[in-house]
C-alpha positions as CSV (number, residue, x, y, z in Angstrom):
1,M,-9.3,-9.6,33.0
2,A,-7.6,-12.2,30.9
3,A,-6.4,-11.3,27.4
4,A,-8.7,-12.5,24.6
5,P,-7.3,-15.4,22.6
6,V,-6.3,-14.9,19.0
7,W,-7.5,-17.6,16.7
8,S,-6.6,-18.6,13.2
9,V,-9.8,-18.8,11.2
10,D,-10.5,-20.6,7.9
11,P,-12.4,-18.2,5.6
12,R,-13.7,-21.1,3.5
13,T,-15.7,-22.4,6.4
14,G,-15.7,-19.6,9.0
15,K,-14.4,-22.1,11.6
16,Q,-11.6,-21.5,14.1
17,R,-8.5,-23.6,13.3
18,E,-6.2,-23.0,16.2
19,Q,-5.4,-20.6,19.0
20,V,-2.3,-18.6,17.9
21,A,-1.6,-16.2,20.8
22,D,-3.3,-13.8,23.2
23,E,-4.1,-10.2,22.5
24,A,-1.3,-8.1,23.8
25,T,-1.8,-6.1,26.9
26,A,-0.5,-2.5,27.3
27,Q,2.4,-3.9,29.3
28,E,3.3,-6.3,26.5
29,V,3.2,-3.6,23.9
30,D,5.5,-1.6,26.1
31,V,7.9,-4.5,26.3
32,A,7.9,-5.0,22.6
33,V,8.5,-1.3,21.8
34,R,11.3,-1.0,24.4
35,A,13.0,-4.1,23.0
36,A,12.8,-2.6,19.5
37,H,14.2,0.7,20.8
38,G,17.1,-1.1,22.4
39,A,17.9,-2.8,19.1
40,R,18.6,0.5,17.2
41,A,22.3,0.3,17.5
42,S,22.4,-3.1,15.9
43,L,21.2,-1.6,12.7
44,A,23.7,1.2,12.6
45,D,26.1,-0.6,10.2
46,R,24.8,-0.4,6.6
47,A,26.6,-3.5,5.6
48,V,25.0,-5.5,8.4
49,R,21.6,-4.1,7.5
50,A,21.9,-5.1,3.9
51,A,23.1,-8.6,4.8
52,F,20.2,-8.9,7.2
53,L,17.7,-8.0,4.5
54,R,19.2,-10.5,2.1
55,G,19.3,-13.1,4.8
56,A,15.6,-12.5,5.6
57,A,14.7,-13.1,1.9
58,E,16.7,-16.3,1.9
59,Q,15.1,-17.6,5.1
60,L,11.6,-16.8,3.8
61,E,12.4,-18.7,0.6
62,A,13.7,-21.6,2.6
63,A,10.4,-21.7,4.6
64,K,8.2,-21.2,1.5
65,E,6.2,-24.4,1.7
66,A,5.1,-23.9,5.3
67,L,4.5,-20.2,4.8
68,V,2.3,-20.6,1.8
69,E,0.3,-23.5,3.4
70,T,-0.3,-21.4,6.5
71,A,-1.2,-18.3,4.4
72,D,-3.7,-20.2,2.3
73,A,-5.4,-21.8,5.3
74,E,-6.0,-18.3,6.7
75,T,-6.7,-16.3,3.6
76,A,-8.0,-18.7,0.9
77,L,-6.0,-16.7,-1.7
78,G,-4.6,-19.9,-3.2
79,P,-1.0,-21.3,-3.6
80,V,-0.4,-19.7,-7.0
81,R,-1.2,-16.1,-5.8
82,L,0.6,-16.6,-2.5
83,N,3.8,-18.1,-4.1
84,G,3.9,-15.0,-6.3
85,E,3.4,-12.7,-3.5
86,L,6.1,-14.3,-1.4
87,A,8.5,-14.0,-4.4
88,R,7.6,-10.3,-4.6
89,T,8.3,-9.9,-0.9
90,C,11.7,-11.5,-1.2
91,Y,12.5,-9.4,-4.2
92,Q,11.5,-6.3,-2.3
93,L,13.8,-7.2,0.6
94,R,16.7,-7.7,-1.8
95,A,15.9,-4.4,-3.6
96,F,16.1,-2.5,-0.3
97,A,19.4,-4.2,0.5
98,A,20.8,-2.9,-2.8
99,I,19.6,0.6,-1.9
100,V,21.3,0.3,1.4
101,D,24.5,-0.8,-0.2
102,E,24.4,2.1,-2.7
103,G,23.9,4.8,0.0
104,A,22.2,7.4,-2.1
105,F,19.2,7.4,0.2
106,L,21.3,9.1,2.8
107,D,21.2,12.3,0.7
108,V,24.7,13.4,1.7
109,V,25.4,17.1,0.9
110,V,28.7,18.9,1.9
111,N,29.2,22.6,1.7
112,H,32.7,24.1,2.5
113,P,32.8,27.6,3.9
114,D,32.3,30.4,1.4
115,D,32.9,34.0,2.6
116,T,32.1,35.4,-0.8
117,A,28.4,34.2,-0.7
118,T,25.6,36.5,0.5
119,P,25.2,35.7,3.3
120,P,28.4,33.9,3.9
121,I,28.2,30.1,4.0
122,P,29.7,28.3,7.0
123,D,30.9,24.6,6.8
124,L,27.6,22.6,6.5
125,R,27.2,18.8,6.2
126,R,23.8,17.2,5.8
127,Y,22.5,13.7,5.6
128,K,19.6,11.7,6.8
129,V,19.3,9.6,10.0
130,P,16.7,7.0,11.1
131,L,13.6,8.2,13.0
132,G,13.5,5.4,15.6
133,V,10.9,2.6,16.3
134,V,8.4,2.3,13.5
135,A,4.9,0.9,14.1
136,V,3.6,-1.1,11.1
137,Y,-0.1,-2.1,10.8
138,S,-0.5,-5.1,8.6
139,A,-3.0,-5.3,5.7
140,S,-5.5,-8.0,5.3
141,N,-5.3,-8.5,1.5
142,F,-1.6,-9.0,1.1
143,P,-0.4,-11.3,3.9
144,F,3.2,-11.3,2.7
145,A,3.8,-8.1,0.7
146,F,2.0,-5.6,3.1
147,S,2.3,-7.5,6.4
148,V,5.1,-8.6,8.8
149,A,7.8,-8.7,6.2
150,G,6.2,-6.3,3.7
151,G,7.2,-3.0,2.2
152,D,6.7,-0.9,5.4
153,T,8.8,-3.3,7.4
154,A,11.5,-3.8,4.8
155,S,11.9,0.0,4.1
156,A,11.9,0.9,7.8
157,L,14.6,-1.7,8.5
158,A,16.6,-0.6,5.5
159,A,16.5,3.0,6.8
160,G,17.9,1.7,10.1
161,N,14.7,1.6,12.2
162,P,13.5,-1.3,14.3
163,V,9.9,-2.3,13.8
164,V,6.9,-3.4,15.9
165,V,4.2,-4.9,13.8
166,K,0.5,-5.0,14.7
167,A,-0.6,-8.3,13.1
168,H,-3.7,-8.4,11.1
169,P,-6.4,-10.6,12.7
170,D,-7.1,-12.4,9.3
171,H,-3.7,-14.1,9.3
172,P,-2.3,-14.3,12.9
173,A,-0.6,-17.7,12.5
174,L,1.2,-16.6,9.4
175,S,2.3,-13.4,11.1
176,E,3.8,-15.4,13.9
177,L,5.6,-17.7,11.5
178,V,7.0,-14.9,9.4
179,A,8.2,-13.0,12.5
180,K,10.1,-16.1,13.6
181,V,11.8,-16.4,10.2
182,I,12.8,-12.7,10.2
183,R,14.2,-13.0,13.8
184,R,16.1,-16.0,12.7
185,A,17.7,-14.0,10.0
186,A,18.5,-11.2,12.5
187,A,20.2,-13.6,14.9
188,A,22.4,-14.8,12.1
189,H,23.8,-11.3,11.8
190,G,24.1,-10.5,15.5
191,I,20.9,-8.5,15.6
192,P,18.7,-8.9,18.7
193,A,15.2,-10.5,18.2
194,G,13.6,-7.3,19.5
195,V,14.4,-5.6,16.2
196,L,11.1,-7.0,15.0
197,G,8.3,-7.0,17.5
198,L,4.8,-8.5,16.9
199,V,1.6,-7.7,18.8
200,H,-2.0,-8.9,18.3
201,G,-5.3,-7.2,19.1
202,F,-7.2,-3.9,18.5
203,E,-6.3,-2.4,21.8
204,A,-2.7,-3.3,21.2
205,G,-2.8,-1.3,18.0
206,V,-4.1,1.7,19.9
207,E,-1.5,1.4,22.6
208,L,1.2,1.1,19.9
209,I,0.4,4.4,18.2
210,K,0.4,6.2,21.6
211,H,3.7,4.8,22.8
212,P,6.2,7.6,23.4
213,L,9.1,5.6,21.9
214,V,7.3,5.0,18.6
215,A,8.6,7.5,16.1
216,A,6.5,6.9,13.0
217,A,3.8,4.5,11.7
218,G,2.8,2.8,8.5
219,F,-0.8,1.6,7.9
220,T,-2.7,-0.1,5.1
221,G,-6.4,-0.6,5.7
222,S,-9.8,1.1,5.9
223,I,-10.5,4.8,5.9
224,R,-12.3,4.5,9.3
225,G,-9.5,2.6,11.0
226,G,-6.7,4.5,9.4
227,R,-8.2,7.9,10.1
228,A,-8.6,7.0,13.8
229,L,-4.9,6.1,14.1
230,F,-3.9,9.1,12.0
231,D,-5.7,11.4,14.4
232,A,-4.2,9.6,17.4
233,A,-0.7,10.0,15.9
234,A,-1.4,13.8,15.5
235,A,-2.9,14.1,19.0
236,R,0.1,12.7,20.9
237,P,2.1,15.1,23.1
238,T,4.8,14.7,20.4
239,P,3.0,14.1,17.1
240,I,4.6,11.5,14.7
241,P,4.5,10.9,11.0
242,F,1.7,8.6,10.0
243,H,1.9,7.1,6.5
244,G,-1.5,5.5,5.9
245,E,-3.1,3.9,2.8
246,L,-6.8,4.2,3.5
247,G,-9.0,3.6,0.4
248,S,-9.3,4.2,-3.3
249,L,-11.9,4.1,-6.1
250,N,-9.3,4.0,-8.9
251,P,-11.4,5.7,-11.6
252,V,-11.2,4.7,-15.2
253,V,-12.3,6.9,-18.2
254,V,-13.1,5.2,-21.5
255,T,-13.3,7.6,-24.4
256,E,-16.0,7.1,-27.0
257,A,-13.3,6.6,-29.6
258,A,-11.6,3.9,-27.5
259,A,-14.9,2.1,-26.9
260,T,-15.7,2.2,-30.6
261,E,-12.3,0.9,-31.5
262,R,-12.0,-2.0,-29.0
263,A,-15.1,-2.4,-26.8
264,E,-14.6,-6.1,-26.4
265,A,-11.0,-5.9,-25.3
266,I,-11.7,-3.2,-22.8
267,G,-14.7,-5.0,-21.3
268,T,-12.7,-8.2,-21.0
269,G,-9.7,-6.4,-19.5
270,L,-11.9,-4.5,-17.0
271,A,-13.6,-7.8,-15.9
272,G,-10.2,-9.4,-15.3
273,S,-8.9,-6.4,-13.3
274,M,-12.0,-5.8,-11.1
275,T,-12.3,-9.6,-10.2
276,L,-8.6,-10.3,-9.7
277,G,-8.1,-11.7,-6.2
278,V,-11.9,-11.6,-5.7
279,G,-11.8,-7.9,-6.0
280,Q,-9.6,-7.5,-2.9
281,F,-6.8,-5.3,-4.4
282,C,-6.4,-1.8,-3.2
283,V,-6.1,-0.7,-6.9
284,K,-9.2,-2.4,-8.1
285,P,-11.0,-0.2,-10.7
286,G,-14.2,0.7,-8.8
287,L,-15.7,3.4,-10.9
288,V,-15.6,3.3,-14.8
289,L,-16.9,6.1,-17.0
290,V,-18.2,4.7,-20.2
291,P,-20.0,6.5,-23.1
292,A,-23.7,6.1,-23.5
293,G,-24.8,4.8,-26.9
294,E,-23.7,2.0,-29.2
295,A,-20.0,2.1,-28.4
296,G,-20.5,1.9,-24.7
297,D,-23.2,-0.8,-25.1
298,G,-20.7,-3.0,-26.8
299,L,-18.3,-2.6,-23.9
300,V,-21.0,-3.4,-21.3
301,K,-21.9,-6.5,-23.3
302,S,-18.3,-7.7,-23.3
303,L,-18.0,-6.9,-19.5
304,T,-21.3,-8.8,-18.9
305,A,-20.1,-11.9,-20.6
306,A,-16.6,-11.9,-18.9
307,V,-18.0,-11.3,-15.4
308,S,-20.7,-13.9,-15.9
309,D,-17.9,-16.4,-16.6
310,T,-16.0,-15.6,-13.4
311,D,-16.6,-18.0,-10.6
312,A,-17.7,-17.1,-7.1
313,G,-14.8,-16.7,-4.6
314,V,-14.0,-16.5,-0.9
315,L,-13.2,-13.2,0.7
316,L,-10.6,-12.8,3.4
317,D,-13.1,-13.1,6.2
318,H,-16.8,-13.3,6.9
319,R,-17.0,-9.7,8.1
320,M,-15.8,-8.5,4.7
321,R,-18.2,-10.9,3.1
322,D,-21.1,-9.5,5.1
323,N,-20.1,-5.9,4.3
324,F,-19.8,-6.7,0.6
325,V,-23.2,-8.3,0.4
326,A,-24.8,-5.4,2.3
327,G,-22.9,-2.8,0.4
328,V,-23.8,-3.9,-3.1
329,A,-27.4,-4.5,-2.1
330,E,-27.7,-0.9,-0.8
331,R,-26.1,0.5,-3.9
332,A,-28.3,-1.6,-6.2
333,Q,-31.5,-0.1,-4.6
334,L,-30.7,3.5,-5.6
335,P,-32.8,5.0,-8.4
336,D,-31.6,4.4,-11.9
337,V,-29.0,1.9,-10.8
338,E,-29.1,-1.3,-12.8
339,S,-27.3,-4.7,-12.3
340,P,-26.4,-6.3,-15.6
341,V,-24.6,-9.0,-13.5
342,T,-25.8,-8.9,-9.9
343,P,-23.0,-9.0,-7.3
344,G,-23.7,-10.5,-3.9
345,A,-23.7,-13.8,-2.0
346,G,-22.5,-16.8,-4.0
347,G,-23.0,-19.3,-1.2
348,D,-22.6,-19.6,2.5
349,H,-19.0,-18.6,2.4
350,T,-18.5,-17.1,-1.1
351,V,-19.4,-14.0,-3.1
352,S,-20.3,-13.7,-6.8
353,P,-18.8,-10.9,-8.9
354,G,-20.9,-8.3,-10.7
355,F,-21.3,-4.7,-11.7
356,L,-23.7,-1.8,-11.5
357,T,-24.6,0.9,-14.0
358,V,-25.8,4.4,-13.4
359,P,-26.3,7.5,-15.6
360,A,-23.6,10.1,-15.0
361,A,-26.2,12.7,-14.3
362,R,-27.0,11.0,-11.0
363,L,-23.5,11.7,-9.8
364,A,-23.3,15.3,-10.9
365,T,-24.6,16.7,-7.6
366,E,-24.5,15.7,-3.9
367,G,-27.1,13.2,-2.9
368,A,-27.9,9.5,-2.1
369,H,-25.9,8.4,-5.1
370,D,-22.7,9.6,-3.5
371,L,-22.6,6.1,-2.0
372,L,-21.4,5.0,-5.4
373,L,-18.3,7.2,-4.9
374,E,-17.2,5.2,-1.9
375,E,-15.0,2.1,-2.2
376,C,-16.8,-1.3,-2.0
377,F,-14.2,-3.9,-1.1
378,G,-14.8,-7.0,-3.2
379,P,-15.5,-8.0,-6.9
380,V,-17.8,-5.2,-8.0
381,T,-17.4,-2.0,-10.0
382,V,-19.7,0.8,-11.0
383,V,-20.1,1.7,-14.7
384,V,-21.1,5.3,-15.1
385,R,-22.7,6.1,-18.5
386,Y,-21.9,9.6,-19.7
387,Q,-23.5,11.6,-22.5
388,D,-20.7,14.0,-23.2
389,D,-17.3,15.3,-22.1
390,A,-18.9,17.8,-19.7
391,E,-20.4,14.9,-17.7
392,V,-17.0,13.2,-17.5
393,T,-15.5,16.4,-16.1
394,S,-18.4,16.8,-13.7
395,V,-18.1,13.3,-12.2
396,L,-14.3,13.5,-12.0
397,S,-14.5,16.8,-10.1
398,R,-16.5,15.1,-7.4
399,L,-14.0,12.3,-6.7
400,P,-11.8,12.1,-3.7
401,G,-8.0,11.3,-3.9
402,N,-7.0,7.9,-5.4
403,L,-4.1,5.6,-5.7
404,T,-4.6,5.3,-9.5
405,A,-6.5,6.8,-12.3
406,T,-6.8,5.3,-15.8
407,V,-7.8,6.4,-19.3
408,Q,-8.6,4.1,-22.2
409,L,-7.8,5.9,-25.4
410,S,-8.1,5.1,-29.1
411,E,-5.0,4.7,-31.2
412,A,-5.3,8.2,-32.6
413,E,-5.9,9.7,-29.2
414,A,-2.8,7.9,-27.8
415,A,-0.9,9.5,-30.7
416,G,-1.9,13.0,-29.4
417,E,-5.1,13.6,-31.3
418,G,-8.4,14.4,-29.5
419,R,-8.9,14.8,-25.8
420,G,-6.2,12.5,-24.5
421,T,-4.0,15.3,-23.1
422,D,-7.0,17.0,-21.5
423,I,-8.2,13.9,-19.8
424,L,-4.7,13.2,-18.4
425,A,-4.7,16.7,-17.1
426,E,-8.0,16.0,-15.3
427,L,-6.8,12.7,-13.9
428,T,-3.4,13.8,-12.7
429,P,-4.6,15.8,-9.6
430,L,-6.7,12.8,-8.5
431,A,-4.1,10.1,-8.2
432,G,-0.5,9.1,-7.6
433,R,-0.3,6.8,-10.6
434,V,-1.9,7.6,-13.9
435,L,-2.3,4.8,-16.5
436,V,-3.0,4.9,-20.2
437,N,-4.5,1.8,-22.0
438,G,-3.7,-0.5,-19.1
439,W,-5.3,-1.7,-15.8
440,P,-4.2,-0.6,-12.3
441,T,-4.1,-4.0,-10.6
442,G,-0.5,-5.0,-10.2
443,V,2.0,-2.6,-8.5
444,A,5.5,-3.2,-9.7
445,V,8.3,-3.0,-7.2
446,A,10.5,-0.5,-9.1
447,A,12.6,2.6,-8.5
448,A,10.1,4.8,-10.4
449,Q,7.0,3.4,-8.7
450,H,4.6,5.5,-6.6
451,H,2.0,3.8,-4.6
452,G,0.1,6.6,-2.9
453,G,-2.2,9.5,-3.7
454,P,-4.2,12.5,-2.4
455,Y,-6.3,11.9,0.7
456,P,-8.0,9.5,1.4
457,A,-5.9,7.3,-0.7
458,T,-3.0,8.1,1.6
459,T,-2.3,10.5,4.5
460,S,1.1,11.6,3.1
461,T,2.7,12.4,-0.2
462,S,5.0,9.4,0.1
463,T,5.0,6.0,-1.6
464,S,4.7,2.6,0.2
465,V,6.1,0.7,-2.8
466,G,9.5,1.2,-4.6
467,G,12.8,2.4,-3.5
468,T,11.8,5.9,-2.3
469,A,9.5,4.3,0.3
470,I,12.6,4.4,2.5
471,E,12.4,8.2,2.7
472,R,9.4,7.9,5.1
473,W,11.5,6.7,7.9
474,M,14.3,9.2,7.9
475,R,14.9,12.8,8.8
476,P,17.7,15.2,7.7
477,V,20.3,16.6,10.1
478,V,23.0,19.2,9.5
479,Y,26.4,19.5,11.2
480,Q,27.8,23.0,11.2
481,T,31.4,23.9,11.7
482,T,32.0,20.5,13.2
483,P,35.6,19.3,13.5
484,A,36.4,16.4,11.1
485,A,37.2,14.0,14.0
486,L,33.7,14.4,15.4
487,L,31.8,14.1,12.1
488,P,30.0,10.9,11.2
489,V,32.1,9.0,8.7
490,E,29.5,9.6,6.0
491,L,30.1,13.4,6.1
492,R,33.9,13.5,6.0
493,D,35.6,15.0,3.0
494,E,37.5,11.8,2.2
495,N,34.3,9.9,1.5
496,E,35.9,6.6,2.4
497,L,32.6,4.8,2.1
498,G,32.3,5.9,-1.6
499,L,28.8,7.4,-1.1
500,P,26.9,9.3,-3.8
501,R,26.9,12.9,-2.6
502,R,26.7,16.5,-3.6
503,F,30.1,18.1,-2.7
504,N,30.4,21.9,-3.0
505,G,27.5,21.9,-5.5
506,V,28.9,19.1,-7.6
507,L,27.0,15.8,-7.8
508,E,29.5,12.9,-7.2
509,R,28.6,9.3,-8.1
């Protein structure tokens, strides 16, 4: 049977633009993985890796015009958003290059023998090594930052691992173009093209996770798809780490004091956050607890005005549009659910933003309203009206894990008065990033960043954004009583590479 063709599709019209490639067969996946496996040695030199990452950023910037044009044609995200995302991607590549140069990610620890310890300590030298070929499953909503050259790929390469990317079907032409740019940068540093493989198709993704030479995987997408791959990774004869980002509600709690103090500002801020990128951000606030009564009414009024002024937009593909329209309609039909601004179809190819409201009591126990506790991808949020603090606690206790959790506090509460501390304590177990008086959309690429959270937000405790994302693709190894001539250069006493390390219990920088 011939492989199915892969088409580039315009989400603004739903029409096919061009045939990009064919879906990869099992044999083609095998070829890509083996080529990546064969390229491992080319990444062994840290200086070469760092130069490669910087070169990739330079090449992407040089091809910016063609990349953004192709991305916009396939995603309808617009040049402003896409230029910003490409800039973020290039910054991320350079940030990982700096991490590689510094070398602290190797976690070098040296212990000389100590016969006085109980029990005695032999000569021990520990650092981290790359895992091997990493499979990366691209996201739909970030065609640069979470795709072929995105954070999973950048951090895996920085750790010294070749990568095989399963392209997302929403931007296949862009995926091919970015892969060519990265391979061009690799060639400039003597690294074989196989260091970055690219395959298309659902079955190719399944074959990839099962391949015996794949050592780890990174995924950003739906709970259903991610869980299936996670289970496949665990069911292999040799299970592998699977770092998946699957779904998140990103709850927000607005205290009564905060709503009284600045209802209009909170409503406007919420509208901007939930509709940003047509509601297609993984950290979109999808469930917002707002007090019943006059203070909450003012917030809802502000939210209504701001959302009503937001234009309809195009989702990434028509399947997502259909799911959004059906999902909000099903939610709106539940008892006691109201639609101050009705979300749904905005036209043949667009969707209109909106929000739903529901009394908190409806979410206190298991039932049909649990649908409101599931992520709905697109420009919609659920405003939960609570009567007292006990209802806030009750709703929060029923939420799954999330990427973010936010609390909007009054000025006095932010200074330590009232329930601010208690609410933070309730939110911390729910998410990997807790915000106060901000909005979760926007994930800074920074050393202190954590983009992850309890299941189903992610399948591991790691982050996919920020410098520590590199840790996912490495494992520790210890050399015991090993002659100096046989030791990796990173573990020798002389430290000729100038690495940060812990030497006989002392941290050296």
